[in-house]
C-alpha positions as CSV (number, residue, x, y, z in Angstrom):
1,M,62.7,85.9,102.3
2,T,65.7,84.4,103.1
3,M,69.1,85.1,104.2
4,Q,72.1,83.9,103.0
5,S,75.5,84.3,104.4
6,T,78.7,83.6,105.1
7,V,82.3,84.8,107.1
8,I,85.1,86.5,104.6
9,R,88.4,86.3,106.3
10,V,91.1,89.5,106.5
11,R,94.6,89.6,107.4
12,T,95.2,93.1,108.2
13,G,98.6,93.3,109.7
14,G,100.3,94.7,111.9
15,M,99.9,98.7,111.1
16,E,96.3,100.1,111.0
17,T,94.6,100.1,107.7
18,V,91.5,100.5,105.6
19,H,91.2,97.7,103.5
20,D,89.3,97.0,99.9
21,I,86.2,94.2,101.0
22,T,84.4,95.4,98.0
23,A,85.5,92.3,96.0
24,A,84.3,89.3,98.3
25,C,81.6,91.8,98.6
26,A,80.6,91.3,95.5
27,S,80.7,88.8,94.6
28,F,79.0,86.7,97.6
29,V,76.0,89.4,96.3
30,A,76.8,87.8,92.3
31,E,76.5,84.9,93.2
32,A,73.1,85.5,94.8
33,G,71.3,87.4,93.1
34,G,68.6,89.2,92.4
35,D,67.6,92.3,95.0
36,G,67.3,92.5,98.1
37,L,69.7,94.4,100.6
38,L,73.4,93.3,101.4
39,H,74.7,93.7,105.2
40,V,78.3,94.0,106.5
41,F,79.6,93.1,110.5
42,V,82.4,92.7,111.8
43,P,81.9,91.2,115.0
44,H,85.1,92.7,116.6
45,A,85.0,95.9,119.5
46,T,88.1,97.1,117.6
47,A,86.9,97.7,114.1
48,G,84.5,98.8,110.9
49,I,82.8,98.8,108.1
50,A,83.2,102.6,105.5
51,L,81.8,102.4,102.7
52,I,84.5,105.4,101.2
53,E,86.4,106.0,98.3
54,L,89.2,104.5,98.3
55,G,93.4,104.8,95.8
56,A,92.7,108.5,95.7
57,G,93.7,108.8,98.3
58,S,91.5,109.1,100.8
59,D,92.1,105.9,102.0
60,E,95.1,108.3,103.4
61,D,92.9,111.4,105.0
62,L,90.8,108.5,107.2
63,L,94.0,107.1,108.8
64,A,95.4,110.0,109.3
65,A,91.9,112.1,110.5
66,L,91.5,109.3,112.9
67,R,95.5,109.6,114.2
68,D,94.4,113.0,114.9
69,L,90.9,112.5,116.1
70,L,92.2,109.1,118.7
71,P,96.1,109.6,119.2
72,A,97.9,106.1,120.3
73,D,99.3,107.4,123.4
74,D,98.5,106.9,127.2
75,R,95.6,108.3,127.6
76,W,93.2,105.9,127.4
77,R,91.8,104.1,130.6
78,H,91.1,101.5,128.7
79,R,94.8,99.5,128.9
80,H,96.3,96.6,127.7
81,G,97.7,95.5,125.0
82,S,100.0,98.4,122.1
83,V,100.6,102.2,123.7
84,G,97.2,103.7,122.4
85,H,94.8,100.1,122.0
86,G,92.6,101.7,123.5
87,R,90.8,104.2,121.2
88,S,90.6,100.8,118.6
89,H,87.6,100.0,120.9
90,V,85.9,103.7,120.7
91,M,87.3,103.7,116.6
92,P,83.8,101.7,116.1
93,A,81.4,104.8,117.6
94,L,82.7,106.9,114.8
95,I,82.5,104.2,112.4
96,P,79.8,102.1,112.8
97,P,81.0,98.0,112.3
98,Y,78.3,97.6,109.8
99,A,77.3,99.5,106.5
100,T,74.1,97.7,105.0
101,I,73.7,98.2,101.1
102,P,71.0,97.6,97.8
103,V,71.4,95.4,96.0
104,L,70.1,95.7,92.5
105,D,70.3,92.0,90.3
106,G,73.1,91.2,91.9
107,R,74.5,94.1,92.1
108,M,75.8,96.5,94.7
109,A,74.2,100.1,94.4
110,L,76.8,101.6,96.1
111,G,78.2,105.2,94.2
112,T,80.7,105.5,91.1
113,W,83.6,105.9,93.9
114,Q,81.8,104.3,96.9
115,S,84.1,101.3,98.1
116,V,83.4,98.8,101.0
117,A,85.9,98.6,103.3
118,L,87.6,96.8,106.6
119,V,88.9,100.2,108.9
120,D,91.2,98.1,111.5
121,L,93.5,101.0,113.9
122,N,94.0,97.8,116.2
123,V,97.8,96.3,116.0
124,D,97.6,93.6,117.9
125,N,94.9,91.2,116.4
126,P,95.2,91.0,112.1
127,D,92.7,88.4,111.9
128,R,90.1,89.0,111.3
129,Q,86.1,88.2,110.2
130,V,83.6,89.7,108.7
131,R,80.6,88.4,107.9
132,L,78.4,89.2,105.0
133,S,75.0,88.7,104.7
134,F,72.5,88.7,102.0
135,L,68.5,89.4,103.0
136,R,66.4,89.1,99.4
137,G,64.0,91.4,98.4
C-alpha cells in the first residue's frame, strides 16, 4: 500500500465558521485516482472536521448548537485570547479533528448531501492547515 499526502491552507477569518473543503478533497483524490481511504486531519487543538450537509442551513444550525453547548463566556478554565477561547479547546471532543472517507475510482463515496467541512470556533487564529492523506487500497 502507498500513501499520498498534502496540506491545504484554509483562511477562516475572525469569526466562527463551518468552511467547506469538499472541492479540495475531491481534487486531491481525483488526482490520486483509484480506490482507498481519504483521511482528513486538522492539526490544531481548536478545530474539527465534520461530514455535514452545507448550504441548506445545517452549517448555521451546527454553529448555533455549538454556541448553546459551548458558550463564548468566561466560564472556561483555559483562559487566554478572546473571551470564551477555552470552549474552542473543548470542541474537538465533540467534533473530532479528523474524518476518514472511502474513495472509489478516484471519487469520495459521500452520501448525496454530505460535504467535508472544517469547523472552527477559534476567532483568534484565522489561518488553518488541513492534512489530506490518501491510502490506496
